[in-house]
C-alpha positions as CSV (number, residue, x, y, z in Angstrom):
1,M,18.5,1.8,-32.4
2,G,20.4,1.0,-29.2
3,W,20.0,-2.2,-27.2
4,R,16.7,-2.4,-25.3
5,T,16.8,-3.0,-21.6
6,R,15.0,-5.9,-20.0
7,E,13.2,-3.5,-17.7
8,F,11.7,-1.5,-20.6
9,V,10.5,-4.7,-22.2
10,M,9.1,-5.9,-18.9
11,I,7.1,-2.7,-18.3
12,K,5.5,-3.0,-21.8
13,L,4.6,-6.6,-21.3
14,I,3.2,-6.0,-17.8
15,W,1.0,-3.2,-19.1
16,R,-0.3,-5.1,-22.1
17,R,-1.1,-8.1,-19.9
18,F,-2.7,-6.0,-17.2
19,V,-5.2,-4.2,-19.6
20,R,-6.2,-7.6,-21.0
21,E,-7.6,-8.7,-17.6
22,P,-11.1,-7.3,-17.2
23,T,-11.1,-7.8,-13.4
24,A,-7.8,-6.0,-13.1
25,V,-9.0,-3.1,-15.2
26,A,-12.2,-2.9,-13.2
27,G,-10.2,-2.9,-9.9
28,G,-7.9,-0.2,-11.2
29,A,-10.8,1.9,-12.4
30,A,-12.5,1.5,-9.0
31,V,-9.3,2.6,-7.2
32,I,-9.0,5.7,-9.4
33,A,-12.7,6.5,-8.9
34,L,-12.4,6.2,-5.1
35,I,-9.3,8.3,-4.9
36,F,-10.9,11.0,-7.1
37,A,-14.1,10.9,-5.1
38,V,-12.5,11.2,-1.7
39,G,-10.1,13.8,-3.0
40,I,-12.6,16.1,-4.7
41,G,-15.9,15.1,-3.1
42,P,-15.7,16.9,0.2
43,F,-15.2,20.2,-1.5
44,V,-18.4,19.8,-3.7
45,V,-20.8,17.9,-1.4
46,G,-22.1,21.1,0.2
47,H,-22.1,19.9,3.8
48,S,-19.5,19.8,6.6
49,S,-18.5,16.4,8.0
50,I,-18.4,17.7,11.6
51,A,-21.3,20.2,11.6
52,I,-24.0,19.2,14.0
53,D,-27.7,19.9,13.2
54,H,-29.2,20.3,16.7
55,A,-32.8,20.3,15.2
56,I,-32.5,16.6,14.2
57,M,-30.0,15.5,16.8
58,G,-30.9,12.0,18.0
59,Y,-33.1,11.3,15.0
60,P,-31.1,10.1,12.0
61,Q,-32.7,11.2,8.8
62,P,-33.0,8.8,5.9
63,P,-31.5,9.6,2.4
64,S,-33.1,12.6,0.8
65,L,-32.4,15.3,-1.8
66,E,-30.8,17.5,0.9
67,H,-28.8,14.6,2.5
68,L,-28.2,12.0,-0.3
69,L,-27.0,9.4,2.2
70,G,-29.0,10.6,5.2
71,T,-27.6,11.9,8.5
72,D,-26.2,10.3,11.6
73,L,-27.2,10.5,15.2
74,L,-25.8,14.0,15.6
75,G,-27.4,15.3,12.4
76,R,-24.2,15.3,10.4
77,D,-24.3,14.6,6.7
78,E,-23.4,11.0,6.1
79,L,-22.1,11.5,2.5
80,A,-19.7,14.2,3.7
81,R,-18.5,12.0,6.5
82,A,-18.0,9.1,4.2
83,L,-15.9,11.1,1.8
84,V,-13.8,12.7,4.4
85,G,-13.5,9.4,6.3
86,G,-12.5,7.7,3.1
87,R,-9.8,10.3,2.5
88,I,-8.4,9.6,5.9
89,S,-8.7,5.8,5.7
90,I,-7.1,5.6,2.3
91,S,-4.4,8.1,3.2
92,I,-3.5,6.1,6.3
93,G,-3.4,2.9,4.2
94,V,-1.2,4.4,1.5
95,T,1.2,6.2,3.9
96,A,1.6,3.1,6.2
97,M,2.3,1.1,3.0
98,C,5.0,3.5,2.1
99,V,6.6,3.1,5.5
100,A,6.5,-0.7,5.3
101,I,7.8,-0.8,1.7
102,I,10.7,1.5,2.4
103,F,11.8,-0.2,5.6
104,G,11.1,-3.7,4.3
105,T,12.9,-3.1,0.9
106,L,16.0,-1.8,2.5
107,Y,16.1,-4.5,5.2
108,G,15.5,-7.4,2.7
109,A,18.1,-5.9,0.2
110,V,20.8,-5.6,2.9
111,A,20.1,-9.2,4.1
112,G,20.2,-10.6,0.6
113,A,23.3,-8.7,-0.4
114,A,25.2,-9.5,2.8
115,G,24.4,-13.2,2.9
116,G,26.0,-15.6,5.3
117,A,25.6,-15.2,9.1
118,I,24.2,-11.6,8.7
119,D,21.5,-12.8,6.4
120,A,20.6,-15.7,8.7
121,V,20.3,-13.5,11.8
122,M,18.3,-10.8,10.0
123,M,15.8,-13.3,8.7
124,R,15.4,-15.0,12.0
125,I,14.4,-11.6,13.4
126,V,11.8,-11.4,10.6
127,D,10.6,-15.0,11.5
128,A,10.3,-14.0,15.1
129,L,8.2,-10.9,14.3
130,F,6.0,-12.9,12.0
131,S,5.1,-15.1,15.0
132,F,3.3,-12.2,16.7
133,P,-0.4,-11.5,15.8
134,T,0.1,-8.1,14.1
135,F,-3.4,-6.7,14.9
136,F,-3.3,-7.5,18.6
137,L,0.3,-6.2,18.7
138,I,-0.9,-2.9,17.3
139,I,-3.7,-2.8,19.9
140,T,-1.2,-3.5,22.6
141,V,1.2,-0.8,21.5
142,E,-1.5,1.8,21.2
143,A,-3.0,0.9,24.5
144,L,0.4,1.2,26.2
145,T,1.4,4.5,24.6
146,N,-2.1,6.0,24.8
147,Q,-1.3,7.7,21.5
148,F,-4.2,7.7,18.9
149,A,-3.0,10.4,16.5
150,I,-3.1,9.6,12.8
151,A,0.7,9.9,12.5
152,T,1.1,7.3,15.3
153,I,-1.4,5.0,13.6
154,V,0.5,5.3,10.4
155,L,3.9,4.5,12.0
156,I,2.6,1.6,14.0
157,L,0.9,0.0,11.0
158,G,3.9,0.6,8.8
159,L,6.5,-0.6,11.2
160,L,4.6,-3.8,12.0
161,S,3.8,-4.9,8.5
162,W,7.2,-4.7,6.6
163,M,8.3,-8.3,7.2
164,G,6.6,-9.8,4.1
165,V,8.2,-7.2,1.9
166,A,11.6,-7.9,3.4
167,R,11.2,-11.6,2.5
168,L,10.2,-10.8,-1.1
169,V,13.1,-8.4,-1.7
170,R,15.6,-10.7,-0.1
171,A,14.5,-13.5,-2.4
172,E,14.8,-11.3,-5.5
173,V,18.3,-10.0,-4.4
174,L,19.5,-13.5,-3.9
175,S,18.5,-14.3,-7.4
176,L,20.2,-11.2,-8.8
177,R,23.5,-11.6,-6.9
178,G,25.1,-13.7,-9.6
179,R,23.9,-11.7,-12.6
180,D,26.5,-10.2,-15.0
181,F,25.7,-6.5,-14.2
182,V,26.2,-7.2,-10.5
183,E,29.6,-8.9,-11.1
184,A,30.6,-6.0,-13.4
185,A,29.7,-3.5,-10.7
186,R,31.8,-5.4,-8.2
187,A,34.7,-5.6,-10.6
188,L,34.6,-1.8,-10.8
189,G,35.0,-1.5,-7.1
190,V,31.4,-0.2,-6.4
191,S,30.7,0.1,-2.7
192,Q,28.3,-2.3,-1.1
193,A,25.8,0.5,-0.3
194,R,25.8,1.7,-3.9
195,L,25.5,-1.8,-5.2
196,V,22.4,-2.3,-3.1
197,L,20.7,1.0,-3.7
198,R,21.6,1.5,-7.4
199,H,21.8,-2.0,-8.9
200,L,19.9,-4.5,-6.7
201,V,16.9,-2.6,-5.3
202,P,15.7,-1.2,-8.6
203,N,15.8,-4.7,-10.2
204,A,13.9,-6.2,-7.3
205,L,10.9,-3.9,-7.3
206,A,8.4,-6.0,-9.4
207,P,7.1,-8.1,-6.5
208,V,7.3,-5.1,-4.2
209,I,4.7,-3.3,-6.4
210,V,2.3,-6.1,-6.1
211,A,2.9,-6.3,-2.3
212,A,2.4,-2.6,-2.0
213,T,-1.0,-2.7,-3.8
214,L,-2.3,-5.5,-1.5
215,A,-0.8,-3.9,1.6
216,I,-3.0,-0.8,1.1
217,G,-6.1,-2.8,1.5
218,D,-4.7,-4.6,4.6
219,N,-3.8,-1.3,6.2
220,I,-7.2,0.2,5.5
221,L,-8.8,-2.9,7.1
222,A,-6.5,-2.6,10.1
223,E,-7.2,1.1,10.6
224,T,-11.0,0.4,10.2
225,G,-10.8,-2.2,12.9
226,L,-8.8,0.0,15.2
227,S,-11.2,2.9,14.8
228,Y,-14.2,0.6,15.3
229,L,-12.6,-0.4,18.6
230,G,-12.0,3.2,19.6
231,L,-8.2,2.9,19.2
232,G,-7.8,4.5,15.8
233,V,-9.0,7.8,14.4
234,Q,-10.8,9.7,17.2
235,P,-14.1,11.6,16.9
236,P,-15.1,14.1,15.7
237,T,-12.7,13.3,12.8
238,P,-14.5,10.7,10.7
239,S,-13.2,7.4,9.4
240,W,-15.0,4.4,8.1
241,G,-14.2,2.5,11.3
242,N,-15.7,5.0,13.7
243,M,-18.7,5.6,11.4
244,L,-19.4,1.8,11.8
245,Q,-19.0,2.2,15.5
246,D,-21.6,5.0,15.7
247,A,-23.9,3.0,13.4
248,L,-24.1,0.1,15.8
249,L,-25.2,2.2,18.8
250,P,-28.7,1.2,20.1
251,A,-30.2,4.6,19.0
252,A,-29.2,3.9,15.4
253,R,-30.7,0.4,15.3
254,N,-33.4,1.5,12.8
255,S,-31.1,3.4,10.5
256,P,-29.6,0.8,8.2
257,W,-28.0,3.5,5.9
258,L,-25.6,4.3,8.7
259,V,-24.1,0.7,8.4
260,L,-24.5,0.3,4.7
261,T,-22.6,3.5,3.7
262,P,-19.2,2.8,5.4
263,G,-19.6,-1.0,5.1
264,L,-20.1,-0.9,1.3
265,L,-17.3,1.6,0.9
266,I,-14.9,-0.6,2.9
267,V,-15.8,-3.7,0.9
268,T,-15.6,-1.9,-2.4
269,T,-12.2,-0.4,-1.5
270,L,-10.7,-3.8,-0.4
271,V,-12.0,-5.6,-3.4
272,A,-10.7,-2.9,-5.8
273,F,-7.2,-3.0,-4.4
274,A,-7.2,-6.8,-4.2
275,L,-8.3,-7.1,-7.9
276,C,-5.7,-4.5,-8.9
277,G,-3.0,-6.4,-6.9
278,E,-3.9,-9.8,-8.3
279,G,-4.0,-8.4,-11.8
280,L,-0.5,-7.0,-11.3
281,R,0.7,-10.3,-9.9
282,A,-0.6,-12.3,-12.9
283,A,0.7,-9.7,-15.4
284,I,4.2,-9.7,-13.8
285,D,4.3,-13.6,-13.8
286,V,3.3,-13.8,-17.4
287,A,5.5,-10.9,-18.5
288,A,8.5,-12.4,-16.8
289,D,8.1,-15.6,-18.8
290,Q,7.5,-13.7,-22.1
291,A,10.5,-11.4,-21.4
292,T,12.8,-14.3,-21.1
293,T,12.0,-15.2,-24.7
294,T,11.6,-11.6,-26.0
295,T,15.0,-10.5,-24.6
296,A,16.9,-13.7,-25.4
297,D,18.6,-12.0,-28.4
298,I,19.4,-8.8,-26.4
299,D,23.0,-8.9,-25.4
300,E,24.1,-7.6,-22.0
301,P,26.1,-4.4,-22.5
302,P,29.8,-5.0,-22.6
303,L,32.0,-4.2,-19.6
304,N,33.2,-0.9,-21.1
305,A,29.5,0.3,-21.0
306,Y,29.4,-0.2,-17.3
307,I,32.8,1.5,-17.0
308,A,31.5,4.5,-19.0
309,E,28.3,4.7,-16.9
310,D,30.3,4.5,-13.7
311,E,32.7,7.3,-14.7
312,R,29.8,9.5,-15.8
313,L,27.9,9.0,-12.5
314,R,30.8,9.0,-10.1
315,P,31.0,12.8,-9.7
316,A,27.3,13.0,-8.8
317,L,27.6,10.3,-6.2
């Protein structure tokens, strides 16, 4: 059997540690259940999320067999709106996270690989951006641009939340710069761009995965706040934020289900992603310590292995 890579050992250790944490498993199961519900639910619930029932408009109906979670002020089915709104809120959270992770990972990797004055300047920019209150900056940008499309919300959330990822990746890259495989790649004359993208970034992804999981919850909360203030997803398209906004209107004061439905879904989603993220963080920390011992007898591949791999991949690159 060939030599095992540290990454393969790490993945196995992380998975074994993660499934031993009941809270982490519960969080992961809740995340999967939520994604399945918002993905499939709107097609099987039997009601439209935007169809208005004029017969009961202005008189929210309590939960019943016909409307399991009741109706809102316009007679729209609350369950259908919650599921479609959840799909939109989670989609915004995940997509904005991807934007932040991609930009932050590349920025942090370049800063860590470059070092010196370039690194110092790039990280001072990050520090300066960290000094701004992100949520109020988002509100300001949206108010100035007067753009409330979902794509705009995603870009604004993603481009204003990448700084923490950049710091994490930079720290990992700085710790990897002196490793043998990096020195071997440099000895082979690998370009700086290829060194960053092929060798440094893949080995710095462990903390990024944790940050990504936690960032989804943060983005969902930010989108909910924006929609509640009328600066996010615009009616009639539902989201958990504008559902809460409608539920707090004076006419809905005696309809507690209009608050409980989106409120409980927001709390459940945030807790689920937080538990999943914290479980991953603990699993990665423990697995890193165990991998140091487990892989102590695993030799680094000799220099000719790097040469052979480089020659094999060079035509494709």
